[in-house]
N, C-alpha and C positions, 0 to 999 in steps of 0.2 A: 479664115479659120479662127475660131474663138479661143480665148486663153485656155479654157478647160480642155478643149480638143488638142491643142498643142502640147499641153502638159501630159495628157493621157497618152498621146502618140509617142512622146519622148520617153516616158516611163516604160511603155510596152516595148519600144524599140531597143532601149538599153538593156531590158531584161531578156531580149531575144524572142519576144512573143509577137512577132510581126503578123502572124496569122490572125491575131485578134485586133488588128487595126483596120478600121473601115474608113475609106476616104470620101465617101458620099453618104447622104442620108439613106439612099436605097441600099448601099453596101452595108450600112449598119443594120438595117432590117434583115437583109439576106444573111448576115453573120448571126444575128439573134435567132433566126429560124433554123439555121444550120446547127447551132449549138443546142437548140431545143429538140431537134429531130434526128440528128446524126450521132448515134451513140459512140461510134468509133472516134469521130472527130472530137466530140466533147471529152472523151477519155484521154485522147492524146493531148489536148490543150490543158486539161487538168494536170496531167503529168508534167507538162512543160512549165506550168505555173509553179508547181511544187519544186521542180528542179531549180527554177530561177530563185525561189525564196530560200532554197538551201545554199545558194551561192553567197558566201559570207561577204563578198564585196558589195552586194546590194543591200544587205541587212545589218552589217556590222557598224554600229555607231562610231567606233573609233576610226575605222577606215573612212567613213563618210566625213567625219570631222576633220581629219588630216587633209583630205582632198579639198574641202571647203577652205581651210586655212591656207593651203597652197594657192588656191585660186585668188583669195583675197590679197596675199602677198604679191602675187604676179600682177594683179590689176593695179595695186598701189605703186609697185615698182615701175610699171609701164607709164603710169601717170606722173612719175617723178615725185611721189609723195613719200617714198621710202628711199633711203640711201643705198640700197643693195645694188 
């Protein structure tokens, strides 16, 4: 799996949008065709994307910054680079 695939999979999974993850090239084609031809599926996925974007934990910069700071502190502490 390439970097962009891993990142996209991670973002979609964390947003709860697993129906939009394709695991193979053929799965990607099948998903694209389904999105293009299945109006109900496309509408449900659009609603799921909107709901995920409304989740402030995913789009709130302050929350994201705090989580990143916490991760940095934990990593530095585990590597004994901070005295915590």
